DSSP file (Angstrom, degrees, kcal/mol; ACC not computed):
  #  RESIDUE AA STRUCTURE BP1 BP2  ACC     N-H-->O    O-->H-N    N-H-->O    O-->H-N    TCO  KAPPA ALPHA  PHI   PSI    X-CA   Y-CA   Z-CA
    1    1 A X              0   0    0      0, 0.0     2,-0.3     0, 0.0     0, 0.0   0.000 360.0 360.0 360.0 130.8    0.0    0.0    0.0
    2    2 A X        -     0   0    0      1,-0.1     2,-0.3     0, 0.0     0, 0.0  -0.595 360.0-126.5 -80.8 132.1    1.4    3.4   -1.0
    3    3 A X        -     0   0    0     -2,-0.3     2,-0.2     1,-0.1    -1,-0.1  -0.595  23.4-123.5 -79.3 133.8    1.8    5.9    1.7
    4    4 A X        -     0   0    0     -2,-0.3     2,-0.1     1,-0.1    -1,-0.1  -0.542  22.6-127.6 -77.4 141.1    0.1    9.3    1.1
    5    5 A X     >  -     0   0    0     -2,-0.2     4,-2.2     1,-0.1     5,-0.2  -0.418  23.2-110.2 -81.1 163.0    2.2   12.4    1.2
    6    6 A X  H  > S+     0   0    0      1,-0.2     4,-2.6     2,-0.2     5,-0.2   0.887 119.9  54.7 -59.3 -39.7    1.3   15.4    3.4
    7    7 A X  H  > S+     0   0    0      2,-0.2     4,-2.4     1,-0.2    -1,-0.2   0.892 108.0  48.7 -63.2 -40.1    0.6   17.4    0.2
    8    8 A X  H  > S+     0   0    0      2,-0.2     4,-2.2     1,-0.2    -1,-0.2   0.907 111.2  49.7 -66.5 -42.3   -1.8   14.7   -1.1
    9    9 A X  H  X S+     0   0    0     -4,-2.2     4,-1.8     2,-0.2    -2,-0.2   0.926 111.8  48.7 -61.5 -45.0   -3.6   14.6    2.2
   10   10 A X  H  X S+     0   0    0     -4,-2.6     4,-2.1     1,-0.2    -2,-0.2   0.902 109.6  52.0 -63.0 -41.4   -3.9   18.4    2.2
   11   11 A X  H  X S+     0   0    0     -4,-2.4     4,-2.3     1,-0.2    -1,-0.2   0.897 108.0  51.8 -62.2 -39.7   -5.2   18.4   -1.3
   12   12 A X  H  X S+     0   0    0     -4,-2.2     4,-2.2     1,-0.2    -1,-0.2   0.872 108.7  51.1 -64.0 -36.3   -7.9   15.9   -0.3
   13   13 A X  H  X S+     0   0    0     -4,-1.8     4,-2.2     2,-0.2    -2,-0.2   0.872 109.3  50.4 -68.1 -36.9   -8.9   18.2    2.5
   14   14 A X  H  X S+     0   0    0     -4,-2.1     4,-2.1     2,-0.2    -2,-0.2   0.906 110.6  49.0 -67.6 -41.6   -9.2   21.1    0.2
   15   15 A X  H  X S+     0   0    0     -4,-2.3     4,-2.4     1,-0.2    -2,-0.2   0.903 110.2  51.7 -62.4 -41.3  -11.4   19.1   -2.2
   16   16 A X  H  X S+     0   0    0     -4,-2.2     4,-2.3     2,-0.2    -2,-0.2   0.894 107.2  53.1 -62.7 -39.7  -13.5   18.0    0.8
   17   17 A X  H  X S+     0   0    0     -4,-2.2     4,-2.1     2,-0.2    -2,-0.2   0.917 109.7  48.2 -61.4 -43.2  -13.9   21.7    1.8
   18   18 A X  H  X S+     0   0    0     -4,-2.1     4,-2.7     1,-0.2    -2,-0.2   0.914 110.3  51.8 -62.6 -42.5  -15.1   22.5   -1.7
   19   19 A X  H  X S+     0   0    0     -4,-2.4     4,-1.9     1,-0.2    -2,-0.2   0.887 107.6  52.4 -62.1 -39.3  -17.5   19.6   -1.6
   20   20 A X  H  X S+     0   0    0     -4,-2.3     4,-2.7     2,-0.2    -1,-0.2   0.923 110.4  48.1 -62.4 -44.2  -18.9   20.8    1.7
   21   21 A X  H  X S+     0   0    0     -4,-2.1     4,-0.6     1,-0.2    -2,-0.2   0.936 111.0  51.1 -60.8 -46.1  -19.5   24.3    0.2
   22   22 A X  H  < S+     0   0    0     -4,-2.7    -1,-0.2     1,-0.2    -2,-0.2   0.841 119.2  36.3 -61.5 -33.9  -21.2   22.7   -2.8
   23   23 A X  H  < S+     0   0    0     -4,-1.9    -1,-0.2    -5,-0.2    -2,-0.2   0.765 127.3  33.8 -90.3 -27.7  -23.5   20.7   -0.6
   24   24 A X  H >< S+     0   0    0     -4,-2.7     3,-2.5    -5,-0.2    -2,-0.2   0.006  70.1 130.2-120.5  28.2  -24.1   23.1    2.2
   25   25 A X  T 3< S+     0   0    0     -4,-0.6     4,-0.2     1,-0.3    -1,-0.1   0.736  71.3  62.2 -54.9 -25.3  -24.1   26.5    0.4
   26   26 A X  T 3  S+     0   0    0     -3,-0.2    -1,-0.3     2,-0.1     2,-0.2   0.525  92.0  81.9 -81.5  -6.6  -27.4   27.4    2.1
   27   27 A X  S <  S-     0   0    0     -3,-2.5     2,-1.6    -6,-0.1    -3,-0.0  -0.559  98.8 -95.6 -93.9 162.0  -25.8   27.2    5.6
   28   28 A X        -     0   0    0     -2,-0.2     2,-0.5    61,-0.0    -2,-0.1  -0.609  53.5-172.4 -76.7  90.2  -23.8   29.9    7.3
   29   29 A X        +     0   0    0     -2,-1.6     2,-0.3    -4,-0.2    32,-0.0  -0.732   7.0 179.7 -91.8 128.0  -20.4   28.6    6.3
   30   30 A X     >  -     0   0    0     -2,-0.5     4,-2.4     1,-0.1     5,-0.2  -0.796  42.3-110.6-118.7 165.6  -17.3   30.2    7.8
   31   31 A X  H  > S+     0   0    0     -2,-0.3     4,-2.6     1,-0.2     5,-0.2   0.884 120.7  52.1 -60.6 -38.9  -13.6   29.5    7.3
   32   32 A X  H  > S+     0   0    0      2,-0.2     4,-2.2     1,-0.2    -1,-0.2   0.900 108.2  50.5 -65.7 -41.6  -13.5   28.2   10.9
   33   33 A X  H  > S+     0   0    0      2,-0.2     4,-2.1     1,-0.2    -2,-0.2   0.940 113.6  45.1 -61.0 -48.3  -16.4   25.8   10.3
   34   34 A X  H  X S+     0   0    0     -4,-2.4     4,-2.2     1,-0.2     5,-0.2   0.915 111.0  52.6 -63.1 -43.7  -14.8   24.4    7.2
   35   35 A X  H  X>S+     0   0    0     -4,-2.6     5,-2.1     1,-0.2     4,-1.6   0.892 110.4  48.2 -63.3 -38.7  -11.4   24.0    8.7
   36   36 A X  H  <5S+     0   0    0     -4,-2.2    -1,-0.2     1,-0.2    -2,-0.2   0.913 111.4  51.0 -64.6 -42.1  -12.9   22.1   11.6
   37   37 A X  H  <5S+     0   0    0     -4,-2.1    -2,-0.2     1,-0.2    -1,-0.2   0.848 119.3  34.9 -65.4 -34.9  -14.8   19.8    9.3
   38   38 A X  H  <5S-     0   0    0     -4,-2.2    -1,-0.2     2,-0.2    -2,-0.2   0.596 108.6-117.6 -98.7 -11.1  -11.8   19.0    7.1
   39   39 A X  T  <5S+     0   0    0     -4,-1.6     2,-0.3     1,-0.3    -3,-0.2   0.909  72.1 118.6  78.4  43.7   -9.2   18.9    9.9
   40   40 A X      < -     0   0    0     -5,-2.1    -1,-0.3    -6,-0.1    -2,-0.2  -0.985  69.5 -99.6-138.8 146.7   -7.0   21.8    8.6
   41   41 A X     >  -     0   0    0     -2,-0.3     4,-2.7     1,-0.1     5,-0.2  -0.336  31.1-121.2 -65.6 148.7   -6.1   25.1   10.3
   42   42 A X  H  > S+     0   0    0      1,-0.2     4,-2.7     2,-0.2     5,-0.2   0.893 113.0  51.3 -56.7 -40.6   -8.0   28.1    9.1
   43   43 A X  H  > S+     0   0    0      2,-0.2     4,-1.5     1,-0.2    -1,-0.2   0.922 111.5  46.1 -64.2 -44.0   -4.9   29.8    8.0
   44   44 A X  H  > S+     0   0    0      2,-0.2     4,-2.8     1,-0.2     5,-0.2   0.908 114.4  47.8 -66.8 -41.6   -3.6   26.9    6.0
   45   45 A X  H  X S+     0   0    0     -4,-2.7     4,-2.6     1,-0.2     5,-0.3   0.914 109.9  52.6 -64.5 -42.4   -7.0   26.4    4.4
   46   46 A X  H  X S+     0   0    0     -4,-2.7     4,-0.5    -5,-0.2    -1,-0.2   0.809 116.0  41.0 -63.8 -29.3   -7.3   30.1    3.5
   47   47 A X  H  X S+     0   0    0     -4,-1.5     4,-0.6    -5,-0.2    -2,-0.2   0.867 119.4  42.3 -83.9 -40.3   -3.9   29.9    1.8
   48   48 A X  H  X S+     0   0    0     -4,-2.8     4,-1.3    -5,-0.2     3,-0.3   0.839 102.2  65.8 -80.0 -34.9   -4.3   26.5    0.1
   49   49 A X  H >X S+     0   0    0     -4,-2.6     4,-2.7     1,-0.2     3,-0.7   0.921 102.2  46.9 -58.2 -48.9   -7.9   26.9   -1.2
   50   50 A X  H 3X S+     0   0    0     -4,-0.5     4,-2.0    -5,-0.3    -1,-0.2   0.801 105.0  61.6 -65.9 -26.1   -7.1   29.7   -3.7
   51   51 A X  H 3< S+     0   0    0     -4,-0.6    -1,-0.2    -3,-0.3    -2,-0.2   0.847 115.5  32.7 -66.2 -31.7   -4.1   27.9   -5.0
   52   52 A X  H << S+     0   0    0     -4,-1.3    -2,-0.2    -3,-0.7    -1,-0.2   0.854 134.2  26.0 -90.4 -39.7   -6.3   25.1   -6.2
   53   53 A X  H  < S-     0   0    0     -4,-2.7    -3,-0.2     2,-0.3    -2,-0.2   0.382  94.7-126.1-111.8   2.6   -9.5   26.9   -7.1
   54   54 A X  S  < S+     0   0    0     -4,-2.0     2,-0.3    -5,-0.3    -4,-0.2   0.693  83.3  70.7  61.9  22.1   -8.2   30.4   -7.9
   55   55 A X  S    S-     0   0    0     -6,-0.3    -2,-0.3     0, 0.0    -3,-0.1  -0.973  86.7 -96.9-158.7 157.0  -10.5   32.1   -5.5
   56   56 A X     >  -     0   0    0     -2,-0.3     4,-2.5     1,-0.1     5,-0.2  -0.180  39.4-104.9 -70.5 168.0  -10.9   32.4   -1.7
   57   57 A X  H  > S+     0   0    0      1,-0.2     4,-2.5     2,-0.2     5,-0.2   0.923 123.5  49.2 -57.7 -45.5  -13.3   30.2    0.3
   58   58 A X  H  > S+     0   0    0      1,-0.2     4,-2.6     2,-0.2    -1,-0.2   0.896 110.5  49.4 -64.5 -41.1  -15.7   33.2    0.6
   59   59 A X  H  > S+     0   0    0      2,-0.2     4,-2.4     1,-0.2    -1,-0.2   0.906 111.6  49.4 -64.0 -40.9  -15.6   34.0   -3.1
   60   60 A X  H  X S+     0   0    0     -4,-2.5     4,-2.5     2,-0.2    -2,-0.2   0.916 111.8  48.6 -64.4 -42.9  -16.3   30.3   -3.9
   61   61 A X  H  X S+     0   0    0     -4,-2.5     4,-2.4     2,-0.2    -2,-0.2   0.924 111.6  49.5 -62.1 -45.6  -19.2   30.3   -1.5
   62   62 A X  H  X S+     0   0    0     -4,-2.6     4,-2.3     1,-0.2    -2,-0.2   0.908 112.5  47.5 -60.7 -43.2  -20.6   33.5   -2.9
   63   63 A X  H  X S+     0   0    0     -4,-2.4     4,-2.7     2,-0.2    -1,-0.2   0.898 110.3  52.3 -66.7 -40.2  -20.3   32.1   -6.5
   64   64 A X  H  X S+     0   0    0     -4,-2.5     4,-2.1     1,-0.2    -2,-0.2   0.914 111.4  47.1 -60.9 -42.5  -22.0   28.8   -5.4
   65   65 A X  H  X S+     0   0    0     -4,-2.4     4,-2.3     2,-0.2    -2,-0.2   0.898 112.1  49.9 -66.5 -40.4  -24.9   30.7   -3.9
   66   66 A X  H  X S+     0   0    0     -4,-2.3     4,-2.5     2,-0.2    -2,-0.2   0.908 110.0  50.4 -65.3 -41.8  -25.2   32.9   -7.0
   67   67 A X  H  X S+     0   0    0     -4,-2.7     4,-2.1     2,-0.2    -1,-0.2   0.901 111.7  47.3 -64.5 -40.4  -25.2   29.9   -9.3
   68   68 A X  H  X S+     0   0    0     -4,-2.1     4,-2.5     2,-0.2    -1,-0.2   0.894 110.6  53.5 -65.9 -38.8  -27.9   28.2   -7.3
   69   69 A X  H  X S+     0   0    0     -4,-2.3     4,-2.6     2,-0.2    -2,-0.2   0.903 107.3  51.1 -60.3 -41.7  -29.8   31.5   -7.3
   70   70 A X  H  X S+     0   0    0     -4,-2.5     4,-2.1     2,-0.2    -2,-0.2   0.922 109.7  50.2 -61.0 -44.0  -29.6   31.5  -11.1
   71   71 A X  H  X S+     0   0    0     -4,-2.1     4,-2.5     1,-0.2    -2,-0.2   0.930 112.7  45.9 -60.6 -45.7  -30.9   28.0  -11.3
   72   72 A X  H  X S+     0   0    0     -4,-2.5     4,-1.7     1,-0.2     6,-0.3   0.870 110.1  54.4 -66.9 -36.6  -33.9   28.8   -9.0
   73   73 A X  H  < S+     0   0    0     -4,-2.6    -1,-0.2     1,-0.2    -2,-0.2   0.882 116.2  38.5 -63.3 -37.6  -34.6   32.1  -10.9
   74   74 A X  H  < S+     0   0    0     -4,-2.1    -2,-0.2    -5,-0.2    -1,-0.2   0.847 123.4  37.9 -81.3 -35.0  -34.8   30.1  -14.2
   75   75 A X  H  < S+     0   0    0     -4,-2.5     2,-0.3    -5,-0.2    -2,-0.2   0.551 115.6  41.1-100.0  -9.0  -36.6   27.0  -12.9
   76   76 A X     <  -     0   0    0     -4,-1.7     0, 0.0    -5,-0.2     0, 0.0  -0.831  64.5-133.6-132.9 170.7  -39.1   28.3  -10.4
   77   77 A X        +     0   0    0     -2,-0.3    -4,-0.1     2,-0.0    -5,-0.0   0.130  57.1 142.7-105.9  16.4  -41.5   31.1   -9.8
   78   78 A X        -     0   0    0     -6,-0.3    -2,-0.1     1,-0.1     2,-0.0  -0.256  56.4-110.2 -57.9 142.1  -40.2   31.7   -6.3
   79   79 A X    >>  -     0   0    0      1,-0.1     4,-1.9     4,-0.0     3,-0.7  -0.345  31.2-106.3 -68.2 159.1  -40.0   35.4   -5.2
   80   80 A X  H 3> S+     0   0    0      1,-0.3     4,-2.8     2,-0.2     5,-0.2   0.865 118.4  57.6 -57.4 -40.7  -36.5   36.8   -4.8
   81   81 A X  H 3> S+     0   0    0      1,-0.2     4,-1.9     2,-0.2    -1,-0.3   0.867 107.7  47.7 -62.7 -34.5  -36.7   36.8   -1.0
   82   82 A X  H <> S+     0   0    0     -3,-0.7     4,-2.8     2,-0.2    -1,-0.2   0.872 111.0  50.7 -72.7 -36.1  -37.4   33.1   -1.0
   83   83 A X  H  X S+     0   0    0     -4,-1.9     4,-1.5     2,-0.2    -2,-0.2   0.907 109.0  52.2 -65.5 -40.8  -34.5   32.5   -3.4
   84   84 A X  H  <>S+     0   0    0     -4,-2.8     5,-2.7     1,-0.2     3,-0.3   0.934 112.2  45.8 -58.6 -45.6  -32.3   34.5   -1.1
   85   85 A X  H ><5S+     0   0    0     -4,-1.9     3,-1.5     1,-0.2    -2,-0.2   0.913 110.2  53.2 -64.3 -43.5  -33.3   32.4    1.8
   86   86 A X  H 3<5S+     0   0    0     -4,-2.8    -1,-0.2     1,-0.3    -2,-0.2   0.752 108.5  51.8 -63.9 -24.9  -32.9   29.1   -0.2
   87   87 A X  T 3<5S-     0   0    0     -4,-1.5    -1,-0.3    -3,-0.3    -2,-0.2   0.258 128.7 -89.9-100.8  12.5  -29.3   30.2   -1.0
   88   88 A X  T < 5S+     0   0    0     -3,-1.5     2,-0.4     1,-0.3    -3,-0.2   0.565  84.9 124.4 100.4   8.0  -28.2   30.9    2.5
   89   89 A X      < -     0   0    0     -5,-2.7    -1,-0.3    -6,-0.2    -2,-0.1  -0.843  49.5-151.9-103.5 140.1  -29.0   34.6    3.0
   90   90 A X  S    S+     0   0    0     -2,-0.4     2,-0.3     1,-0.1    -1,-0.1   0.798  83.6  23.0 -76.4 -29.8  -31.3   35.7    5.9
   91   91 A X  S  > S-     0   0    0     -7,-0.1     4,-0.7     1,-0.1     3,-0.1  -0.877  79.7-116.1-135.0 166.1  -32.5   38.7    3.9
   92   92 A X  H  > S+     0   0    0     -2,-0.3     4,-3.0     1,-0.2     5,-0.3   0.852  97.7  71.9 -72.9 -36.7  -32.8   39.8    0.3
   93   93 A X  H  > S+     0   0    0      1,-0.2     4,-2.7     2,-0.2     5,-0.2   0.886  98.7  43.8 -55.8 -50.9  -30.4   42.7    0.2
   94   94 A X  H  > S+     0   0    0      1,-0.2     4,-2.5     2,-0.2     5,-0.2   0.894 115.5  50.6 -63.7 -36.4  -27.0   40.8    0.5
   95   95 A X  H  X S+     0   0    0     -4,-0.7     4,-2.9     2,-0.2     5,-0.2   0.958 112.8  45.5 -61.8 -49.8  -28.2   38.2   -2.0
   96   96 A X  H  X S+     0   0    0     -4,-3.0     4,-2.5     1,-0.2     5,-0.2   0.895 112.8  51.2 -62.0 -40.5  -29.3   40.9   -4.5
   97   97 A X  H  X S+     0   0    0     -4,-2.7     4,-2.2    -5,-0.3    -1,-0.2   0.953 114.7  41.4 -61.3 -50.9  -26.0   42.8   -4.0
   98   98 A X  H  X S+     0   0    0     -4,-2.5     4,-1.9     2,-0.2    -2,-0.2   0.895 114.2  53.0 -66.2 -39.5  -23.8   39.8   -4.6
   99   99 A X  H  X S+     0   0    0     -4,-2.9     4,-3.1    -5,-0.2     5,-0.4   0.931 111.5  45.4 -61.0 -46.3  -26.0   38.6   -7.5
  100  100 A X  H  X S+     0   0    0     -4,-2.5     4,-2.2     1,-0.2    -1,-0.2   0.874 110.0  55.2 -66.5 -36.7  -25.7   41.9   -9.2
  101  101 A X  H  < S+     0   0    0     -4,-2.2    27,-0.7    -5,-0.2    -1,-0.2   0.871 116.5  37.7 -62.6 -36.4  -22.0   42.1   -8.5
  102  102 A X  H  < S+     0   0    0     -4,-1.9    26,-0.7    25,-0.2    -2,-0.2   0.905 130.4  26.3 -82.3 -44.7  -21.5   38.7  -10.3
  103  103 A X  H  < S-     0   0    0     -4,-3.1    23,-0.7     2,-0.3    -3,-0.2   0.681  96.0-123.3 -96.8 -19.3  -24.1   39.0  -13.1
  104  104 A X  S  < S+     0   0    0     -4,-2.2     2,-0.3    -5,-0.4    -4,-0.2   0.426  83.9  79.0  89.4  -2.2  -24.3   42.7  -13.7
  105  105 A X  S    S-     0   0    0     -6,-0.4    -2,-0.3    21,-0.1    -1,-0.2  -0.975  85.6-103.5-139.2 151.4  -28.0   42.7  -13.1
  106  106 A X     >  -     0   0    0     -2,-0.3     4,-3.0     1,-0.1     5,-0.2  -0.383  43.3-109.1 -64.9 151.7  -30.5   42.6  -10.2
  107  107 A X  H  > S+     0   0    0      1,-0.2     4,-2.6     2,-0.2     5,-0.2   0.886 117.9  49.4 -53.4 -43.9  -32.0   39.1   -9.8
  108  108 A X  H  > S+     0   0    0      2,-0.2     4,-2.0     1,-0.2    -1,-0.2   0.898 114.5  44.6 -65.8 -39.7  -35.5   40.2  -10.9
  109  109 A X  H  > S+     0   0    0      2,-0.2     4,-2.6     1,-0.2     5,-0.2   0.914 112.8  51.7 -68.6 -43.5  -34.1   41.9  -14.1
  110  110 A X  H  X S+     0   0    0     -4,-3.0     4,-2.7     1,-0.2     5,-0.2   0.927 110.5  48.9 -58.9 -46.1  -31.8   38.9  -14.8
  111  111 A X  H  X S+     0   0    0     -4,-2.6     4,-2.7    -5,-0.2     5,-0.2   0.933 111.5  49.1 -59.3 -47.4  -34.7   36.5  -14.5
  112  112 A X  H  X S+     0   0    0     -4,-2.0     4,-1.1     1,-0.2    -2,-0.2   0.913 113.6  46.0 -61.3 -44.3  -36.9   38.7  -16.9
  113  113 A X  H  X S+     0   0    0     -4,-2.6     4,-0.6     1,-0.2     3,-0.3   0.929 114.5  47.3 -64.2 -46.0  -34.1   38.9  -19.5
  114  114 A X  H >< S+     0   0    0     -4,-2.7     3,-0.9     1,-0.2    -2,-0.2   0.898 111.7  49.7 -65.1 -40.4  -33.3   35.2  -19.3
  115  115 A X  H 3< S+     0   0    0     -4,-2.7    -1,-0.2     1,-0.2    -2,-0.2   0.705 106.2  57.0 -73.4 -18.4  -36.9   34.2  -19.6
  116  116 A X  H 3< S+     0   0    0     -4,-1.1    -1,-0.2    -3,-0.3    -2,-0.2   0.577  87.2 100.1 -86.5  -9.5  -37.5   36.4  -22.6
  117  117 A X  S << S-     0   0    0     -3,-0.9     3,-0.1    -4,-0.6     4,-0.1  -0.360  90.7 -86.8 -70.1 155.7  -34.7   34.7  -24.5
  118  118 A X    >   -     0   0    0      1,-0.1     3,-1.7     2,-0.1    -1,-0.1  -0.290  57.9 -85.7 -60.4 148.8  -35.6   32.1  -27.1
  119  119 A X  T 3  S+     0   0    0      1,-0.2    -1,-0.1    -3,-0.1     3,-0.1  -0.249 115.9  28.5 -55.3 140.6  -36.1   28.5  -25.8
  120  120 A X  T 3  S+     0   0    0      1,-0.3     2,-0.3    -3,-0.1    -1,-0.2   0.380  85.7 138.3  88.1  -4.3  -32.8   26.6  -25.6
  121  121 A X    <   -     0   0    0     -3,-1.7     2,-0.3    -7,-0.1    -1,-0.3  -0.554  56.3-122.2 -75.7 136.3  -30.7   29.7  -25.1
  122  122 A X        -     0   0    0     -2,-0.3    -1,-0.1    -3,-0.1    -3,-0.0  -0.628  35.6-102.7 -77.4 133.0  -27.9   29.4  -22.6
  123  123 A X        -     0   0    0     -2,-0.3     2,-0.5     1,-0.1    -1,-0.1  -0.271  33.5-127.6 -57.5 139.2  -28.2   32.0  -19.8
  124  124 A X        -     0   0    0     -3,-0.0     2,-0.5     2,-0.0    -1,-0.1  -0.776  23.6-169.1 -91.8 128.7  -25.8   34.9  -20.2
  125  125 A X        -     0   0    0     -2,-0.5     2,-0.8     2,-0.0   -22,-0.1  -0.972   7.2-160.3-122.4 118.0  -23.6   35.6  -17.1
  126  126 A X        -     0   0    0    -23,-0.7     2,-0.8    -2,-0.5   -21,-0.1  -0.865  12.4-149.9 -97.0 111.6  -21.6   38.8  -17.1
  127  127 A X        -     0   0    0     -2,-0.8     2,-0.7   -24,-0.1   -24,-0.2  -0.729   7.1-158.6 -87.0 111.8  -18.8   38.4  -14.5
  128  128 A X              0   0    0     -2,-0.8   -24,-0.1   -26,-0.7    -2,-0.0  -0.794 360.0 360.0 -88.3 119.2  -18.0   41.8  -13.0
  129  129 A X              0   0    0     -2,-0.7    -1,-0.2   -27,-0.0   -27,-0.1   0.338 360.0 360.0-126.2 360.0  -14.6   41.7  -11.6
């Protein structure tokens, strides 16, 4: 049996952290929470995560929530406040702010534009950086 190196173990922990975000995006996830769950110090996780995924833990969480919000906007008739709640925000304002920062449009405007596109059209996402 081949012994795993420390680097391999750390990479597996980083992947596990990403998986936790992908599955629990609707929960209040903090760096400390993730580090406890994967067994890595917060500082080490904060340094290693961007090396693998090119964005911080918080940026990845925000993007995961926005992508789920886009899916809900397209596939449901839920009001924006419920979508905000479903994606881990207690109130609408932070969801709308982050959504607009990522897509360039408020959630309600984005939904209207996307739903007015011809059937089969891929949603357009404008990444504001």
